[in-house]
C-alpha positions in Angstrom: -39.3 -3.5 14.0 -38.6 0.0 12.5 -35.1 0.5 11.1 -34.4 3.4 13.5 -35.4 1.2 16.4 -33.2 -1.6 15.2 -30.2 0.8 14.8 -30.7 2.1 18.3 -30.7 -1.4 19.7 -27.7 -2.7 17.8 -24.1 -1.8 18.3 -22.6 0.3 15.4 -20.9 -1.9 12.9 -17.3 -0.6 12.3 -15.1 -2.4 9.9 -11.4 -2.3 10.6 -9.3 -1.1 7.6 -6.1 -1.6 5.8 -4.9 1.6 4.1 -2.8 1.3 0.9 -1.0 4.6 0.4 1.2 5.1 -2.7 1.6 6.1 -6.3 0.3 4.5 -9.5 1.5 1.1 -8.5 -0.9 1.3 -5.6 -3.7 3.1 -7.6 -3.7 0.3 -10.2 -3.7 -2.4 -7.5 -7.4 -2.9 -7.6 -7.4 -3.8 -11.3 -8.1 -7.4 -12.2 -5.4 -9.7 -10.6 -4.0 -6.6 -8.7 -2.2 -7.0 -5.4 -4.7 -4.7 -3.6 -7.6 -6.7 -5.0 -5.9 -9.9 -3.7 -5.7 -8.4 -0.2 -9.4 -7.3 -0.3 -10.5 -10.7 -1.3 -8.5 -12.4 1.5 -9.9 -9.9 4.0 -13.5 -9.7 3.0 -15.9 -9.8 6.0 -12.8 -9.0 8.2 -11.8 -5.5 7.2 -12.0 -2.9 4.4 -9.0 -2.5 2.2 -8.8 1.2 1.1 -7.0 2.2 -2.0 -5.3 5.6 -1.6 -2.9 5.3 -4.5 -2.3 8.5 -6.4 -0.7 8.1 -9.8 2.4 10.2 -10.4 2.8 11.4 -6.8 6.1 11.5 -4.9 6.8 11.6 -1.1 7.0 15.4 -1.1 3.4 15.6 -2.0 2.4 12.4 -0.1 3.5 13.7 3.3 1.2 16.7 2.8 -1.8 14.4 2.1 -1.3 11.7 4.8 -2.7 13.9 7.7 -5.8 14.4 5.6 -6.3 10.7 5.1 -5.7 9.7 8.7 -6.6 12.5 11.2 -6.1 12.7 14.9 -9.9 12.0 15.2 -9.5 8.7 13.3 -9.8 5.8 15.6 -6.3 4.2 15.6 -7.9 0.9 16.6 -9.8 0.8 13.3 -6.5 0.9 11.3 -5.0 -2.5 11.3 -2.3 -1.9 8.7 -0.9 0.9 6.5 1.4 0.4 3.5 3.5 3.3 2.3 4.7 2.6 -1.2 6.6 5.4 -2.9 9.9 5.9 -4.7 9.2 5.0 -8.3 8.6 8.7 -9.0 10.9 10.2 -6.5 13.8 8.4 -8.2 13.1 9.9 -11.6 16.3 11.6 -12.9 16.3 15.3 -12.0 17.6 16.6 -15.3 15.0 14.7 -17.3 12.0 14.7 -14.9 12.4 17.6 -12.4 8.7 17.7 -11.5 8.5 14.2 -10.0 12.1 13.9 -8.8 12.8 14.2 -5.1 16.5 14.1 -3.9 17.5 10.9 -2.1 18.0 12.5 1.3 14.7 14.3 1.2 12.9 11.1 0.1 14.2 9.3 3.2 13.3 12.3 5.4 9.8 12.3 3.9 9.3 8.6 4.6 10.5 9.0 8.1 8.1 12.0 8.5 5.1 9.9 7.4 6.0 7.1 9.8 6.4 9.6 12.7 3.1 11.1 11.9 1.3 7.8 11.9 2.9 7.0 15.3 1.8 10.4 16.6 -1.9 9.4 15.9 -1.4 6.0 17.6 -0.8 3.9 14.5 2.0 1.8 16.0 5.1 0.7 14.1 4.0 -2.9 13.9 1.1 -1.9 11.7 3.2 0.0 9.2 4.8 -1.6 6.1 7.1 0.3 3.9 7.5 -1.0 0.3 10.4 -0.1 -1.8 10.0 0.7 -5.5 10.3 -2.3 -7.8 13.3 -2.5 -10.1 13.2 -0.7 -13.4 13.6 -2.5 -16.7 15.2 0.3 -18.6 14.8 -0.9 -22.2 11.0 -1.4 -21.8 10.6 1.9 -19.9 12.6 3.7 -22.6 10.2 2.4 -25.2 7.3 3.7 -23.1 9.0 7.1 -22.8 9.8 7.3 -26.5 6.2 6.6 -27.4 5.3 9.8 -25.4 8.1 11.8 -27.0 10.3 11.6 -23.9 13.7 10.3 -23.2 14.5 7.5 -20.7 13.9 9.4 -17.4 14.8 6.7 -14.8 17.6 4.2 -14.1 17.5 1.0 -12.2 20.7 1.8 -10.3 19.2 5.1 -9.1 16.0 3.3 -8.1 18.1 0.9 -6.1 19.5 3.7 -4.1 16.0 4.9 -3.2 15.1 1.3 -2.3 18.1 1.1 0.0 17.1 4.3 1.7 13.5 3.0 2.2 15.0 -0.1 3.9 17.2 2.0 6.1 14.2 4.2 7.2 12.2 1.1 8.1 15.2 -0.1 10.2 15.5 3.2 12.0 11.8 3.6 12.6 11.1 0.0 13.6 8.6 -0.8 10.9 8.4 -3.8 8.6 9.7 -3.4 5.0 9.1 -5.2 1.8 12.3 -4.7 -0.3 10.6 -5.3 -3.7 13.6 -4.0 -5.6 16.0 -6.7 -4.2 13.5 -9.5 -4.0 12.4 -9.2 -7.7 16.0 -9.3 -8.9 17.1 -12.2 -6.7 18.7 -14.8 -8.9 16.2 -14.2 -11.8 15.3 -12.0 -14.8 12.8 -9.6 -13.3 11.4 -8.2 -16.6 8.3 -10.5 -16.5 7.2 -8.8 -13.2 6.7 -5.5 -15.1 4.2 -4.6 -17.8 6.1 -1.6 -19.2 9.4 -1.6 -17.4 8.0 0.4 -14.4 4.5 -0.8 -13.5 3.6 -4.3 -12.4 2.4 -7.1 -14.7 0.0 -9.8 -13.6 3.0 -11.8 -12.4 4.4 -8.8 -10.6 1.1 -8.2 -8.9 1.0 -11.8 -7.8 4.6 -11.7 -6.5 3.9 -8.5 -4.5 0.6 -9.9 -3.1 2.3 -13.1 -1.9 5.2 -11.2 -0.3 3.0 -8.7 1.4 0.5 -11.3 2.6 3.3 -13.2 4.2 4.0 -10.1 6.3 0.4 -9.3 7.1 -1.1 -12.7 7.6 -0.2 -13.2 11.2 -1.6 -9.7 12.0 -4.8 -9.9 10.0 -5.9 -13.5 9.5 -7.0 -13.7 13.1 -9.4 -10.9 12.7 -13.0 -12.2 13.3 -15.5 -12.3 10.5 -18.0 -9.5 10.9 -21.6 -10.7 11.4 -22.4 -14.4 11.8 -22.4 -17.0 9.0 -25.8 -17.2 7.5 -26.5 -20.7 8.8 -25.8 -19.5 12.3 -28.5 -16.8 12.2 -31.6 -17.7 14.2 -34.2 -17.3 11.5 -37.0 -17.4 14.1 -35.5 -14.4 15.9 -32.8 -12.7 13.7 -32.6 -9.8 16.1 -30.9 -12.1 18.6 -28.2 -12.9 16.1 -27.7 -9.6 14.3 -28.2 -6.8 16.8 
């Protein structure tokens, strides 16, 4: 059978997708032992996990990009989950990092705007997970800043205010939220979760992956495997199994 003929006979294969939208903590999530790679492994043959992390970006820039990632013509049915994970850059101190800094109220408004946009293109609230920035280990991040000739340009207390704003937006918009800032500091020293005081270590990636999967598992684990298991393919008539 010619390929064109086979394509005409078979239904188009469309993988559902999970979209990970965020800053460098998302961009780096497909590295070895990364939280995005963990999701992709769990969901192989069920859906695609798309990494749309953009290092250094804040919500002011992200809200401009989101409509270019998910357009009105995108099939809402194909998007089974979206994570929105910003705040580590927005919460940079204005006087020391004015380019990335976004005022707290604007940060909350930007998050709300992104959620409202997703809803407007039929990505329902139950498929959206907001993730707060992780806590900041100031001494480690100060060392990273000094190595670049900069001063410490973030504080954990300020990051916490942005995390609280993210939680409040999720509450108001009816989405799920992963309060990473609070969870990582709960009754424990959180420094081992971070590689440089800001970005996640292997342990931090594992922690985030487990927390996020606990929120997504019920929604995504029931997705069927795409294409039959190889032992179930009729080798005498593969067209009957695969088209």
